[in-house]
Phi, psi and omega in degrees: 000134181295151178291155175298137179295145176286121183300332178290319179290337181282354175276160178095184185288148177289330182225137176241132179237153178197161173106188185288115181299334182265350185279174175300150183260145175233111181263124183247125174256105188254108180288341181273342178076032175298160179088021181304330182279003179089008179235152175294155170303144184304327181295341182269351185299323176298325177293325180293340177289340183244347186217158171275121181251126176245108187259107181267116182272092190300334176293346181266130178305136176094347184296314181292324177298322178293324176296316179297320177299319179301314178295318181295335181275353181288146179236158177305135181095345175292152176297139179296160180253133172265139184241138176236135177213156181231149173053234184291343178280354178301318179298320178299316181297316181293321178295323176300312180296323180290321180290334184235071183303136177088346181282328181254134175267325179224143166239116183252119187250126179259116179046056181291158174287113192299312185299325186281333194256337192294313180292319178296320178298322179295320178295320180294318176300317181299332179275000174104006178261132178287133177238125178234142179248128178247094181276086185275330180275113182254006174086179181295150356269009188282318179251140175273350182248127178288160178298149355280145176297136181302144182297338178278356181295136181303326179295324178294312181298319179297317179296317178296314180301316180298313180298315183288333176283334182281352181259000000 
């Protein structure tokens, strides 16, 4: 069962956007609710120079609905959307991709909850969307932060950047 949302993280905008309006989109489902101040984490700003980033702050009501609306508004020929999610939000990202076949080109999962995501990830792959898992939190004594590693962590951004540059 997911943890109770932190009321402090539930404040602020449900969605934060930045980047090139004409560029490829990167949809981020953030279970921690970073970006409360209305700005992307600083580590993501270089990615925003090349892509439109839509950061959905999941502790805020309505954030996931806005992500679903974005997928629902895509039309054939629109640039595909790449999706990033961490921990318990991995299932949400995969369900979005499954409900809207062809809208997402990649679903990138950071430290997903394994039991919940593996079968769903296989169905999404079968429908033609690439699914990659970036297991960045390797536990003590190497990381001071338990899984999932926060999406604003520089290692997460480096892993995402590498995958998206290789395609």
